[in-house]
C-alpha positions as CSV (number, residue, x, y, z in Angstrom):
1,X,180.3,-110.4,59.0
2,X,177.3,-113.0,59.1
3,X,173.7,-111.8,58.5
4,X,170.6,-113.7,58.8
5,X,168.4,-112.4,56.0
6,X,171.2,-111.1,53.4
7,X,174.7,-112.7,52.3
8,X,177.4,-110.4,50.9
9,X,180.3,-111.6,48.7
10,X,183.3,-109.7,47.8
11,X,185.0,-110.1,44.2
12,X,187.7,-107.3,44.1
13,X,186.1,-103.8,44.0
14,X,182.9,-105.5,43.4
15,X,180.2,-106.6,46.1
16,X,177.1,-108.6,45.5
17,X,174.6,-108.4,48.3
18,X,171.9,-111.1,47.8
19,X,168.3,-111.0,49.4
20,X,168.1,-114.2,51.3
21,X,164.5,-115.3,52.1
22,X,163.7,-117.5,49.2
23,X,161.2,-119.3,51.5
24,X,159.0,-116.2,51.0
25,X,160.3,-115.2,47.5
26,X,162.7,-112.7,49.1
27,X,160.1,-110.5,51.0
28,X,161.3,-108.3,53.6
29,X,160.3,-107.8,57.2
30,X,161.6,-105.4,59.7
31,X,164.6,-107.3,60.7
32,X,165.7,-107.8,57.1
33,X,165.3,-103.9,56.4
34,X,167.8,-103.1,59.6
35,X,170.4,-105.9,58.1
36,X,170.0,-104.4,54.8
37,X,170.8,-100.8,56.2
38,X,174.0,-101.8,58.0
39,X,175.0,-103.7,54.9
40,X,174.5,-100.6,52.7
41,X,176.1,-98.7,55.3
42,X,179.2,-100.7,55.3
43,X,179.4,-100.9,51.2
44,X,179.2,-96.8,51.2
45,X,181.9,-96.2,54.1
46,X,184.4,-99.0,52.6
47,X,186.6,-97.3,49.8
48,X,187.6,-100.7,48.7
49,X,184.0,-101.3,47.7
50,X,183.3,-99.7,44.4
51,X,180.3,-101.3,42.8
52,X,177.2,-103.0,44.4
53,X,175.2,-105.7,42.6
54,X,171.8,-106.4,44.4
55,X,170.2,-109.7,43.7
56,X,167.7,-112.4,45.1
57,X,168.3,-116.0,46.4
58,X,166.9,-118.8,44.5
59,X,165.0,-118.7,41.1
60,X,161.9,-117.3,41.5
61,X,162.3,-114.1,42.8
62,X,164.3,-110.9,43.1
63,X,161.9,-109.8,45.8
64,X,158.1,-110.0,46.2
65,X,158.6,-106.8,48.5
66,X,156.6,-106.3,51.9
67,X,156.0,-109.8,53.6
68,X,152.4,-109.2,53.9
69,X,152.1,-112.5,56.0
70,X,154.4,-111.2,58.6
71,X,152.5,-108.0,58.7
72,X,149.2,-109.8,58.8
73,X,150.1,-112.0,61.6
74,X,151.0,-109.1,63.6
75,X,154.8,-109.6,63.1
76,X,157.0,-106.8,64.1
77,X,156.8,-103.9,61.7
78,X,159.4,-100.7,61.0
79,X,162.3,-99.6,58.9
80,X,165.3,-97.5,59.0
81,X,165.5,-93.9,58.1
82,X,167.3,-95.2,54.9
83,X,163.9,-97.0,53.9
84,X,162.8,-100.1,52.4
85,X,165.9,-102.8,52.3
86,X,167.7,-100.0,53.9
87,X,168.0,-98.4,50.4
88,X,164.7,-96.6,49.0
89,X,165.4,-93.4,51.1
90,X,169.2,-93.3,51.0
91,X,169.6,-90.2,48.8
92,X,173.5,-89.8,49.8
93,X,174.9,-93.2,48.3
94,X,177.2,-92.1,45.3
95,X,178.6,-95.7,44.5
96,X,176.6,-97.2,41.7
97,X,174.2,-100.0,42.3
98,X,173.3,-102.9,39.6
99,X,170.0,-104.5,40.3
100,X,170.4,-108.1,39.0
101,X,166.6,-109.0,39.0
102,X,166.4,-112.8,38.9
103,X,162.7,-113.3,39.0
104,X,159.5,-111.6,40.5
105,X,160.3,-108.0,41.4
106,X,156.9,-106.9,42.9
107,X,155.9,-103.9,44.9
108,X,158.9,-103.2,47.3
109,X,160.9,-105.5,45.4
110,X,160.3,-103.2,42.0
111,X,161.1,-100.2,44.3
112,X,164.4,-101.8,45.5
113,X,165.5,-102.3,41.6
114,X,164.4,-98.8,40.8
115,X,166.5,-97.3,43.1
116,X,169.4,-99.2,41.7
117,X,171.2,-97.1,39.2
118,X,171.2,-100.2,36.6
119,X,168.8,-102.8,36.3
120,X,169.8,-105.9,34.5
121,X,166.6,-108.3,34.3
122,X,166.6,-112.1,33.5
123,X,164.3,-113.2,30.6
124,X,161.9,-114.9,33.5
125,X,161.8,-111.3,35.5
126,X,158.5,-109.9,36.0
127,X,157.8,-106.3,37.4
128,X,154.7,-104.6,39.2
129,X,153.7,-102.0,41.6
130,X,150.3,-104.0,42.7
131,X,149.9,-102.4,45.9
132,X,146.5,-100.8,45.0
133,X,145.4,-104.5,44.6
134,X,146.0,-105.2,48.3
135,X,144.5,-101.8,49.7
136,X,148.1,-100.1,49.8
137,X,150.3,-97.6,47.4
138,X,154.1,-97.9,46.6
139,X,155.3,-95.3,49.0
140,X,158.8,-96.5,49.1
141,X,159.7,-94.4,46.2
142,X,157.8,-96.7,43.1
143,X,155.4,-93.6,42.9
144,X,158.2,-91.2,42.3
145,X,160.8,-93.0,40.6
146,X,158.8,-94.7,38.0
147,X,157.5,-91.6,36.4
148,X,161.1,-89.7,36.6
149,X,162.5,-93.0,34.9
150,X,159.9,-93.7,32.1
151,X,157.8,-90.5,32.0
152,X,154.4,-90.1,33.7
153,X,151.8,-91.8,30.9
154,X,153.9,-94.8,30.9
155,X,154.1,-94.9,34.4
156,X,150.6,-94.2,35.2
157,X,149.7,-97.4,32.9
158,X,151.6,-99.6,35.4
159,X,150.6,-97.9,38.4
160,X,147.0,-97.4,38.1
161,X,146.2,-100.9,37.1
162,X,149.0,-102.7,39.0
163,X,149.4,-104.8,35.9
164,X,152.9,-107.2,35.5
165,X,155.4,-106.2,33.0
166,X,158.0,-108.6,31.4
167,X,161.5,-107.9,31.1
168,X,161.4,-107.2,27.5
169,X,158.8,-104.6,28.2
170,X,160.8,-103.3,31.0
171,X,163.5,-102.9,28.2
172,X,161.2,-101.3,25.9
173,X,159.7,-98.8,28.5
174,X,163.2,-97.8,29.4
175,X,163.6,-98.8,33.1
176,X,165.6,-102.0,32.2
177,X,168.6,-101.6,30.9
178,X,169.8,-105.3,29.6
179,X,167.8,-108.6,29.3
180,X,169.8,-111.5,29.9
181,X,169.1,-115.4,29.6
182,X,168.3,-116.5,33.1
183,X,171.4,-118.7,33.3
184,X,173.6,-115.5,32.2
185,X,172.1,-112.9,34.5
186,X,174.9,-112.5,37.0
187,X,177.4,-113.0,34.4
188,X,176.0,-110.1,32.5
189,X,175.4,-108.2,35.7
190,X,179.1,-108.7,36.6
191,X,180.1,-107.5,32.9
192,X,178.5,-104.1,33.7
193,X,180.0,-103.9,37.2
194,X,183.3,-104.6,35.4
195,X,182.9,-101.7,32.8
196,X,182.1,-99.5,35.7
197,X,185.3,-100.7,37.0
198,X,187.4,-99.6,34.4
199,X,186.6,-96.0,35.2
200,X,187.8,-94.1,38.1
201,X,185.8,-94.6,41.2
202,X,186.3,-91.0,42.0
203,X,184.9,-90.1,38.5
204,X,181.8,-92.4,38.9
205,X,180.9,-91.0,42.3
206,X,181.1,-87.6,41.2
207,X,179.0,-88.2,38.1
208,X,176.2,-90.1,40.1
209,X,176.1,-87.5,43.0
210,X,176.0,-84.7,40.1
211,X,173.0,-86.4,38.2
212,X,171.2,-86.7,41.2
213,X,171.6,-83.3,42.7
214,X,171.2,-81.9,39.4
215,X,167.8,-83.3,38.6
216,X,166.4,-81.4,41.8
217,X,167.4,-78.0,40.4
218,X,167.4,-76.0,37.1
219,X,169.9,-76.9,34.4
220,X,171.6,-73.4,34.8
221,X,171.9,-74.1,38.7
222,X,173.1,-77.8,38.1
223,X,175.7,-76.6,35.9
224,X,176.7,-73.9,38.1
225,X,176.4,-75.7,41.4
226,X,178.1,-78.7,40.7
227,X,181.7,-78.1,41.6
228,X,180.5,-77.3,45.2
229,X,179.1,-80.9,45.3
230,X,181.2,-83.2,47.9
231,X,182.1,-86.0,45.4
232,X,183.1,-83.4,42.7
233,X,185.4,-81.8,44.9
234,X,187.1,-85.1,46.2
235,X,187.5,-85.9,42.4
236,X,189.5,-82.9,41.7
237,X,191.7,-83.6,45.0
238,X,192.3,-87.1,44.2
239,X,195.2,-89.3,42.9
240,X,192.8,-90.6,40.3
241,X,192.6,-87.1,38.9
242,X,196.1,-86.8,38.0
243,X,196.5,-90.8,37.2
244,X,194.1,-90.5,34.4
245,X,195.5,-88.1,32.3
246,X,198.8,-89.5,33.0
247,X,198.0,-92.9,31.8
248,X,196.5,-91.5,28.7
249,X,199.7,-89.4,27.8
250,X,201.7,-92.6,28.4
251,X,199.5,-95.1,26.5
252,X,198.7,-97.3,29.1
253,X,195.9,-98.4,31.3
254,X,194.9,-96.1,34.3
255,X,195.7,-97.8,37.7
256,X,192.8,-96.5,39.9
257,X,193.1,-96.3,43.5
258,X,189.7,-94.6,44.2
259,X,191.5,-92.1,46.0
């Protein structure tokens, strides 16, 4: 399906979702949010799509966040229940997402990246939550995800100043997984996606779901309750659950089906 503000490309089980408004540094408005909601719904529902890579069109920006000029000129406002970019309030997605940050990731753009499971950053990437500098606050998850991912004091140092952080500092702080040369960014992101695809997608989904649900409860409750999580239950019933041990015993590579 063709979209106006997003492009979607498939390479086997890996899906690349590109924010496609380079003329405004991939800043997003209402129409883009609803398109992305549909894109992520499709990605979540398709059993043949195992891993997603999210990136931005052009060389300047991953996303500059909310399209403030669109807002200031009276443009239509609003976002779907799944949040900014159809992602930041989507808490039931158990498929892994990789943010390939190819430039500026400001405000909502940074919040999109934080909502992904891994962040691979170009050496030209810049991150910030600058909302207080324009009378706003990072309410699309940034105020909550960043402290959980890098600790309270480090997060407060970014949030209360709105300062810009380089890719290398993001790696040092702990929210970036790897820094890549700008020209190699997508190749490195695909390398990570391919490594994930070497694992059973049923196991990956079960693992992601157990991690996120477990963070909301005590350790004892997480360990005791994980067997009731839907993706964990599906893993136990899957063909992959049989194929993995069999392939190991037969000393061959497993043939995952994600079913």
